[in-house]
C-alpha positions in Angstrom: -11.9 2.0 -12.6 -9.3 4.6 -13.7 -7.9 2.2 -16.2 -11.3 1.4 -17.6 -11.6 5.2 -18.2 -8.6 5.0 -20.5 -5.6 5.5 -18.1 -2.6 3.2 -18.4 -1.7 1.1 -15.3 1.1 3.6 -14.4 -1.3 6.6 -14.7 -3.9 4.8 -12.6 -1.4 4.0 -9.8 -0.1 7.6 -9.8 -3.6 9.0 -9.6 -4.4 6.7 -6.7 -1.2 7.5 -4.8 0.9 10.7 -5.2 -1.7 12.6 -7.3 -4.4 12.0 -4.7 -2.1 13.0 -1.9 -1.1 16.1 -3.8 -4.7 17.1 -4.4 -5.4 16.8 -0.7 -2.2 18.8 0.1 -0.7 15.9 1.9 2.1 14.9 -0.6 4.8 16.0 1.9 3.5 13.3 4.3 2.2 10.5 2.1 1.6 9.3 -1.5 5.1 8.0 -2.2 7.9 6.1 -0.4 10.5 8.6 0.9 12.4 9.0 4.2 10.2 10.8 6.7 6.9 10.0 5.1 4.2 7.9 6.7 4.7 4.3 5.7 1.3 2.6 5.2 1.8 0.4 2.2 1.0 -3.0 0.6 3.5 -5.6 -0.7 2.1 -7.4 -3.8 2.7 -10.8 -5.2 2.5 -9.6 -8.8 3.4 -6.5 -10.8 0.4 -4.2 -11.2 2.0 -2.5 -14.2 1.7 -5.8 -16.1 -2.0 -6.1 -15.1 -3.8 -3.6 -12.9 -5.7 -6.5 -11.3 -2.4 -7.6 -9.7 -3.0 -4.8 -7.2 -5.5 -7.2 -5.6 -2.8 -9.8 -5.0 -1.7 -8.5 -1.6 1.0 -10.4 0.3 1.6 -8.0 3.3 0.3 -4.7 4.6 2.3 -2.1 6.6 0.1 0.0 8.9 1.4 2.4 11.5 4.9 0.9 11.3 3.7 -2.7 11.8 3.9 -5.3 9.1 1.1 -7.9 8.7 0.9 -11.0 6.5 -2.1 -12.1 4.5 -3.6 -13.7 7.6 -3.2 -10.4 9.5 -0.6 -11.9 11.8 1.9 -9.3 12.8 5.3 -10.2 11.4 7.3 -7.0 12.2 8.5 -5.5 14.5 7.5 -8.5 16.5 5.8 -11.7 15.6 2.2 -12.1 16.9 -0.6 -14.2 15.6 -3.9 -12.4 14.9 -6.0 -12.1 18.0 -3.0 -12.2 20.4 -3.1 -9.3 22.9 -0.2 -6.9 23.1 1.7 -6.9 26.4 
């Protein structure tokens, strides 16, 4: 939607990440990838700077330090299929 409003892909990505965190006063904790910041992020299959719709091509998601694949199987720090209970 931001790009439809006239922003470039880079401007839209910045507005959705670091600028949003800065507006909320949380840019010291999130909004960019830096040591010591929270690491919830997505790994994409294609470059969103080439086409903003590539931001929908999600390969993996990191949430609370755990990495999940497109099937929501945990792949790091341990490998667990979705629906498997933690021990």
